[in-house]
Residue frames as a rotation matrix with the C-alpha (Angstrom) as fourth column:
MET 1
-0.160 0.596 0.787 16.03
0.888 -0.261 0.379 -15.46
0.431 0.759 -0.488 -6.47
ASP 2
-0.992 -0.122 -0.008 15.62
0.117 -0.928 -0.353 -11.69
0.036 -0.351 0.936 -6.06
LYS 3
-0.111 0.992 -0.061 12.19
0.950 0.124 0.287 -10.74
0.292 -0.026 -0.956 -4.71
THR 4
-0.943 -0.197 0.268 10.79
0.165 -0.977 -0.138 -7.22
0.289 -0.086 0.954 -4.55
LEU 5
0.002 0.936 -0.352 7.92
0.993 -0.044 -0.111 -5.67
-0.119 -0.350 -0.929 -2.63
TYR 6
-0.766 -0.105 0.634 6.81
0.267 -0.949 0.166 -2.23
0.584 0.296 0.756 -3.79
ILE 7
-0.144 0.711 -0.689 4.84
0.914 -0.171 -0.367 -0.31
-0.379 -0.683 -0.625 -1.18
ILE 8
-0.677 -0.020 0.736 3.20
0.507 -0.738 0.446 2.52
0.534 0.675 0.510 -3.09
ARG 9
-0.189 0.564 -0.804 1.72
0.868 -0.287 -0.406 5.29
-0.460 -0.774 -0.435 -1.00
GLY 10
-0.963 -0.126 0.239 0.02
0.225 -0.864 0.450 8.52
0.149 0.487 0.861 -1.90
LEU 11
-0.567 0.794 -0.222 -3.10
-0.348 -0.474 -0.809 10.59
-0.747 -0.381 0.545 -1.74
PRO 12
0.191 0.706 0.682 -6.15
0.539 0.505 -0.674 9.67
-0.820 0.496 -0.285 -3.82
GLY 13
0.968 0.247 0.051 -5.52
0.158 -0.435 -0.886 10.48
-0.197 0.866 -0.460 -7.46
SER 14
0.425 -0.880 -0.211 -1.71
-0.638 -0.457 0.620 10.38
-0.642 -0.129 -0.756 -7.16
GLY 15
0.304 -0.270 -0.914 -1.24
-0.870 0.312 -0.382 7.44
0.388 0.911 -0.139 -9.55
LYS 16
-0.251 -0.421 0.872 -0.75
-0.816 0.576 0.043 4.57
-0.521 -0.701 -0.488 -7.08
THR 17
0.459 0.532 0.712 -2.87
-0.106 0.828 -0.550 2.06
-0.882 0.177 0.437 -8.97
THR 18
0.941 -0.132 -0.312 -1.38
-0.324 -0.086 -0.942 2.92
0.098 0.987 -0.124 -12.35
LEU 19
0.053 -0.996 0.070 2.16
-0.958 -0.071 -0.278 2.57
0.282 -0.053 -0.958 -11.02
ALA 20
-0.150 -0.059 0.987 1.35
-0.631 0.774 -0.050 -0.71
-0.761 -0.630 -0.153 -9.24
GLN 21
0.773 0.524 0.357 -0.06
-0.052 0.614 -0.787 -2.19
-0.632 0.590 0.502 -12.44
ILE 22
0.724 -0.600 -0.339 3.11
-0.547 -0.200 -0.813 -1.22
0.420 0.774 -0.474 -14.31
LEU 23
-0.174 -0.896 0.408 5.54
-0.968 0.079 -0.238 -2.53
0.181 -0.436 -0.881 -11.67
ALA 24
-0.882 -0.060 0.467 3.69
-0.234 0.916 -0.325 -5.73
-0.408 -0.396 -0.823 -10.76
PRO 25
-0.501 0.735 -0.457 1.03
-0.804 -0.202 0.559 -6.50
0.319 0.647 0.692 -13.36
LEU 26
-0.210 0.409 -0.888 0.30
-0.028 0.905 0.424 -9.95
0.977 0.114 -0.178 -11.93
CYS 27
-0.026 0.112 -0.993 0.58
0.923 0.385 0.020 -9.36
0.385 -0.916 -0.113 -8.19
ASN 28
-0.891 -0.173 0.419 -0.74
0.014 -0.934 -0.356 -5.96
0.453 -0.311 0.835 -7.14
VAL 29
-0.087 0.857 -0.507 -3.34
0.850 0.330 0.411 -5.32
0.519 -0.396 -0.758 -4.49
ALA 30
-0.813 -0.042 0.580 -5.03
-0.209 -0.910 -0.358 -2.46
0.543 -0.412 0.731 -2.64
ALA 31
-0.820 0.570 -0.052 -7.61
0.205 0.207 -0.957 -2.28
-0.534 -0.795 -0.287 0.12
ASP 32
-0.331 0.711 -0.620 -9.92
-0.773 -0.582 -0.254 -0.62
-0.542 0.395 0.742 -2.43
ASP 33
-0.719 0.021 -0.695 -9.96
-0.517 0.651 0.555 -3.90
0.464 0.759 -0.457 -4.37
PHE 34
-0.830 0.367 -0.421 -12.06
0.518 0.786 -0.336 -5.36
0.208 -0.497 -0.843 -1.56
MET 35
-0.496 0.705 -0.507 -14.67
0.031 -0.569 -0.822 -2.58
-0.868 -0.423 0.260 -1.73
VAL 36
-0.644 0.275 -0.714 -15.86
-0.763 -0.167 0.624 -3.63
0.052 0.947 0.317 -5.17
ASP 37
0.116 0.773 0.624 -19.07
-0.644 0.536 -0.545 -5.63
-0.756 -0.339 0.560 -5.46
GLU 38
-0.137 -0.159 0.978 -19.59
0.320 0.927 0.195 -8.69
-0.938 0.339 -0.076 -7.65
VAL 39
0.744 0.453 0.491 -20.65
0.615 -0.177 -0.768 -6.47
-0.261 0.874 -0.410 -10.59
GLY 40
-0.119 -0.906 0.406 -17.52
0.949 -0.224 -0.221 -4.31
0.292 0.359 0.887 -10.33
ASN 41
0.480 0.361 0.799 -19.00
0.156 -0.932 0.328 -1.24
0.863 -0.033 -0.504 -8.64
TYR 42
-0.626 -0.743 -0.236 -16.82
0.470 -0.117 -0.875 0.51
0.623 -0.658 0.423 -6.05
SER 43
0.532 0.777 0.336 -18.55
0.077 -0.440 0.895 1.48
0.843 -0.450 -0.294 -2.82
PHE 44
-0.590 -0.780 0.207 -16.50
-0.090 -0.191 -0.977 3.04
0.802 -0.595 0.043 -0.02
ASP 45
0.653 0.737 -0.175 -17.69
0.069 0.172 0.983 1.88
0.754 -0.654 0.062 3.38
PRO 46
-0.075 -0.758 0.647 -15.71
-0.690 -0.429 -0.583 3.30
0.720 -0.491 -0.491 6.33
GLU 47
0.543 0.353 0.762 -17.19
-0.811 0.455 0.367 0.59
-0.217 -0.817 0.534 8.57
ARG 48
0.987 -0.110 0.120 -15.24
0.140 0.951 -0.277 -2.02
-0.084 0.290 0.953 6.55
LEU 49
0.611 -0.791 -0.016 -11.83
-0.677 -0.511 -0.530 -0.31
0.411 0.335 -0.848 6.57
GLY 50
-0.005 -0.630 0.777 -10.28
-0.872 0.383 0.305 -2.70
-0.490 -0.676 -0.551 9.08
GLU 51
0.468 0.312 0.827 -11.64
0.009 0.934 -0.358 -5.73
-0.884 0.175 0.434 7.24
VAL 52
0.994 -0.042 0.104 -10.48
0.105 0.029 -0.994 -4.62
0.039 0.999 0.033 3.78
HIS 53
0.382 -0.918 0.106 -7.01
-0.883 -0.396 -0.251 -3.64
0.272 0.003 -0.962 4.98
GLN 54
0.002 -0.335 0.942 -6.67
-0.608 0.748 0.267 -7.04
-0.794 -0.574 -0.202 6.62
ALA 55
0.751 0.323 0.576 -7.74
0.229 0.691 -0.686 -8.72
-0.620 0.647 0.445 3.35
CYS 56
0.862 -0.491 -0.124 -5.16
-0.380 -0.467 -0.798 -6.64
0.334 0.735 -0.590 1.47
GLU 57
0.040 -0.865 0.501 -2.41
-0.983 0.055 0.174 -7.70
-0.178 -0.499 -0.848 3.88
GLN 58
0.226 0.097 0.969 -3.47
-0.251 0.967 -0.038 -11.34
-0.941 -0.235 0.243 3.61
GLN 59
0.980 0.132 0.150 -3.30
0.113 0.254 -0.961 -11.25
-0.165 0.958 0.234 -0.19
ALA 60
0.538 -0.843 -0.016 0.20
-0.709 -0.443 -0.548 -9.74
0.455 0.306 -0.836 -0.14
PHE 61
-0.050 -0.556 0.830 1.35
-0.884 0.411 0.222 -12.22
-0.464 -0.723 -0.512 2.50
MET 62
0.645 0.338 0.685 -0.02
-0.027 0.906 -0.422 -15.15
-0.764 0.254 0.594 0.48
TRP 63
0.943 -0.327 -0.070 2.01
-0.099 -0.074 -0.992 -14.02
0.319 0.942 -0.102 -2.53
MET 64
0.178 -0.918 0.353 5.13
-0.957 -0.246 -0.155 -13.73
0.229 -0.310 -0.923 -0.36
GLU 65
0.131 -0.070 0.989 4.61
-0.557 0.820 0.132 -17.26
-0.820 -0.568 0.068 0.92
GLN 66
0.829 0.220 0.515 4.41
0.280 0.633 -0.722 -18.37
-0.485 0.742 0.463 -2.73
ASP 67
-0.148 -0.981 -0.126 7.70
0.453 -0.180 0.873 -16.53
-0.879 0.072 0.471 -3.47
GLN 68
0.753 0.389 0.531 6.15
0.654 -0.356 -0.667 -14.33
-0.070 0.850 -0.522 -6.15
PRO 69
-0.157 -0.976 0.152 9.09
0.981 -0.172 -0.093 -12.34
0.117 0.134 0.984 -7.52
VAL 70
-0.940 -0.122 0.319 7.41
0.129 -0.992 0.003 -8.91
0.316 0.044 0.948 -7.67
ILE 71
-0.054 0.920 -0.388 4.53
0.989 0.103 0.107 -7.67
0.139 -0.378 -0.915 -5.52
ALA 72
-0.832 -0.114 0.543 3.03
0.085 -0.993 -0.079 -4.18
0.548 -0.020 0.836 -5.30
VAL 73
-0.118 0.789 -0.602 0.72
0.991 0.052 -0.126 -2.98
-0.068 -0.612 -0.788 -2.55
HIS 74
-0.798 -0.123 0.590 -0.88
0.303 -0.928 0.216 0.39
0.521 0.351 0.778 -3.24
ASN 75
0.300 0.821 -0.486 -2.80
0.929 -0.135 0.346 2.13
0.218 -0.555 -0.803 -0.50
THR 76
0.806 0.009 0.592 -2.79
-0.043 -0.996 0.073 5.63
0.591 -0.084 -0.803 0.91
PHE 77
0.301 -0.716 -0.631 -0.39
0.870 0.477 -0.126 4.48
0.391 -0.511 0.766 3.69
GLY 78
0.571 0.004 0.821 -0.51
-0.051 -0.998 0.040 7.87
0.819 -0.064 -0.570 5.41
GLN 79
0.615 -0.339 0.712 0.96
-0.785 -0.178 0.594 6.56
-0.075 -0.924 -0.376 8.65
LEU 80
-0.393 -0.874 -0.286 4.04
-0.850 0.464 -0.249 4.39
0.350 0.145 -0.925 9.19
ALA 81
-0.474 0.256 0.843 1.94
-0.544 0.668 -0.508 1.99
-0.693 -0.699 -0.177 11.25
HIS 82
0.641 0.762 -0.096 0.05
-0.514 0.332 -0.791 1.06
-0.571 0.556 0.604 8.08
ILE 83
0.463 -0.575 -0.675 3.29
-0.743 0.164 -0.649 0.11
0.484 0.802 -0.351 6.30
THR 84
-0.194 -0.688 0.699 4.90
-0.971 0.238 -0.035 -1.79
-0.143 -0.686 -0.714 9.17
PRO 85
0.390 0.334 0.858 3.11
-0.353 0.915 -0.195 -5.17
-0.850 -0.227 0.475 8.72
TYR 86
0.997 -0.021 -0.069 4.23
-0.060 0.294 -0.954 -5.33
0.040 0.956 0.292 5.10
VAL 87
0.293 -0.953 0.076 7.84
-0.787 -0.286 -0.547 -4.46
0.543 0.100 -0.834 5.96
GLU 88
-0.067 -0.283 0.957 7.93
-0.859 0.504 0.089 -7.07
-0.507 -0.816 -0.277 8.71
MET 89
0.681 0.373 0.630 6.58
-0.046 0.881 -0.472 -9.79
-0.730 0.292 0.617 6.41
ALA 90
0.889 -0.411 -0.203 8.94
-0.269 -0.111 -0.957 -8.72
0.371 0.905 -0.209 3.60
ASP 91
0.005 -0.914 0.406 11.88
-0.985 -0.075 -0.156 -9.06
0.173 -0.399 -0.900 6.00
ARG 92
0.116 0.111 0.987 10.68
-0.562 0.827 -0.027 -12.52
-0.819 -0.551 0.158 7.04
TYR 93
0.718 0.260 0.646 10.41
0.315 0.706 -0.634 -13.68
-0.621 0.659 0.425 3.42
HIS 94
-0.216 -0.976 -0.012 13.57
0.492 -0.119 0.862 -11.91
-0.843 0.180 0.506 2.24
TYR 95
0.494 0.408 0.768 12.00
0.862 -0.348 -0.369 -9.32
0.117 0.844 -0.523 -0.05
THR 96
-0.795 -0.605 -0.038 13.73
0.605 -0.796 0.013 -6.10
-0.038 -0.013 0.999 -0.97
VAL 97
0.225 0.922 -0.316 11.33
0.890 -0.326 -0.319 -3.30
-0.397 -0.210 -0.894 -0.06
PHE 98
-0.838 -0.317 0.444 10.88
0.474 -0.826 0.305 -0.12
0.270 0.466 0.843 -2.06
ILE 99
-0.002 0.826 -0.563 8.59
0.773 -0.356 -0.525 2.51
-0.634 -0.437 -0.638 -0.58
ILE 100
-0.774 -0.171 0.609 7.41
0.590 -0.545 0.596 4.80
0.230 0.821 0.523 -3.34
GLU 101
-0.283 0.694 -0.662 5.38
0.378 -0.553 -0.742 7.93
-0.881 -0.461 -0.106 -2.79
ALA 102
-0.311 0.296 0.903 3.19
0.940 -0.046 0.338 8.61
0.141 0.954 -0.264 -5.81
GLN 103
-0.365 0.132 -0.922 2.69
0.378 -0.884 -0.276 12.31
-0.851 -0.449 0.273 -6.39
GLY 104
-0.813 0.131 0.567 0.96
0.553 -0.128 0.823 12.48
0.180 0.983 0.032 -9.74
GLY 105
-0.790 0.528 -0.311 -1.83
-0.307 -0.780 -0.545 14.96
-0.530 -0.335 0.779 -10.27
PHE 106
-0.836 0.538 -0.111 -4.61
0.181 0.461 0.869 12.74
0.519 0.706 -0.482 -11.55
LEU 107
-0.168 0.856 0.489 -8.27
-0.859 -0.371 0.353 12.89
0.484 -0.361 0.797 -10.63
SER 108
-0.794 -0.043 0.606 -9.30
-0.457 0.699 -0.550 10.51
-0.400 -0.714 -0.575 -7.89
LYS 109
-0.752 0.533 -0.388 -11.54
-0.032 0.559 0.829 7.72
0.659 0.635 -0.403 -9.17
HIS 110
-0.395 0.561 -0.728 -13.38
0.847 0.528 -0.053 7.81
0.355 -0.637 -0.684 -5.85
ALA 111
0.102 0.482 0.870 -14.33
0.188 -0.869 0.459 11.52
0.977 0.117 -0.179 -5.57
VAL 112
-0.113 -0.233 -0.966 -12.68
0.980 0.136 -0.147 12.02
0.165 -0.963 0.213 -2.19
PRO 113
0.840 0.511 0.182 -13.86
0.474 -0.854 0.214 15.32
0.265 -0.094 -0.960 -0.64
ASP 114
0.179 -0.783 0.595 -11.34
-0.009 -0.606 -0.795 18.16
0.984 0.137 -0.115 -0.22
SER 115
0.471 0.042 0.881 -11.92
-0.832 -0.312 0.459 18.15
0.294 -0.949 -0.112 3.54
THR 116
0.957 -0.135 0.257 -10.82
0.033 0.929 0.368 14.50
-0.289 -0.344 0.894 3.69
LEU 117
0.543 -0.798 0.261 -7.75
0.575 0.127 -0.809 15.21
0.612 0.589 0.528 1.56
LYS 118
0.215 -0.443 0.870 -6.75
-0.464 -0.830 -0.308 18.09
0.859 -0.338 -0.384 3.86
ARG 119
0.726 0.101 0.680 -7.11
-0.673 0.304 0.674 15.83
-0.138 -0.947 0.289 6.91
MET 120
0.903 -0.412 0.123 -4.96
0.429 0.885 -0.182 13.16
-0.034 0.217 0.976 5.22
VAL 121
0.330 -0.805 0.492 -2.23
0.275 -0.417 -0.866 15.68
0.903 0.422 0.084 4.41
ALA 122
0.415 -0.108 0.903 -2.25
-0.704 -0.667 0.244 17.04
0.576 -0.737 -0.353 7.97
CYS 123
0.587 -0.174 0.790 -1.40
-0.625 0.523 0.580 13.64
-0.515 -0.834 0.198 9.48
TRP 124
0.884 -0.295 -0.364 0.98
-0.165 0.531 -0.831 12.37
0.438 0.795 0.420 6.76
ASP 125
0.710 -0.675 0.201 4.03
-0.037 0.249 0.968 10.51
-0.703 -0.695 0.151 8.15
ASP 126
0.383 -0.724 -0.574 7.48
-0.920 -0.240 -0.310 10.73
0.086 0.647 -0.758 6.63
THR 127
0.996 0.048 -0.080 8.93
-0.047 0.999 0.015 7.31
0.081 -0.011 0.997 5.72
LYS 128
0.281 -0.960 0.005 12.61
-0.440 -0.134 -0.888 8.32
0.853 0.247 -0.459 5.94
THR 129
-0.016 -0.254 0.967 12.66
-0.998 0.068 0.002 7.29
-0.066 -0.965 -0.255 9.61
LEU 130
0.783 0.384 0.490 11.49
-0.367 0.920 -0.134 3.79
-0.503 -0.076 0.861 8.71
PHE 131
0.834 -0.515 -0.200 14.20
-0.028 0.322 -0.946 3.44
0.552 0.795 0.254 6.05
TYR 132
-0.006 -0.918 0.397 16.99
-0.637 -0.303 -0.709 4.53
0.771 -0.257 -0.583 8.40
GLU 133
0.204 0.134 0.970 15.75
-0.916 0.377 0.140 2.36
-0.347 -0.916 0.200 11.26
ARG 134
0.968 0.152 0.198 15.85
-0.069 0.926 -0.371 -0.67
-0.240 0.345 0.907 8.97
LEU 135
0.599 -0.800 -0.019 19.28
-0.124 -0.069 -0.990 0.32
0.791 0.596 -0.141 7.63
LEU 136
-0.197 -0.699 0.687 20.68
-0.793 -0.298 -0.531 0.70
0.577 -0.650 -0.496 11.14
GLY 137
-0.497 0.041 -0.867 19.01
0.207 0.975 -0.073 -2.45
0.842 -0.216 -0.494 12.42
THR 138
-0.989 0.149 -0.016 16.92
-0.026 -0.277 -0.961 -0.60
-0.148 -0.949 0.277 14.97
PHE 139
-0.444 0.877 -0.186 13.54
-0.653 -0.174 0.737 -1.18
0.613 0.449 0.650 13.26
LYS 140
-0.920 0.131 0.369 11.14
-0.245 0.542 -0.804 -2.62
-0.305 -0.830 -0.467 15.83
GLY 141
-0.751 0.661 0.016 7.92
0.395 0.430 0.812 -2.69
0.529 0.616 -0.584 13.80
């Protein structure tokens, strides 16, 4: 059975969530999903970033263990280190990985300040290195 993991990265408002819902309507997850309260209100809490990213990884990994055919994870993924755990697990469970950089010009649902966006852009990693390391068999994670 062919299995696909879409890793969708991009700045806030770039269309990550929309694309994830199109590509994997049943199995898509983001760290932001874990910052929503029981009533459905989103509340960003930087103190919880580690916790919510871990929950996001765990959800994706659970789906891989269940052999879900198509999974999409959509986070900012500004640095390669944020993508690596997903790539490693996808390799272990024999998923084909597509890293997609969303670049749409939508408004961010979370009103991210311009200063934060500029900081994100300044430390944005290129994923081509990751692709070629995997292709050449030199990917170390």
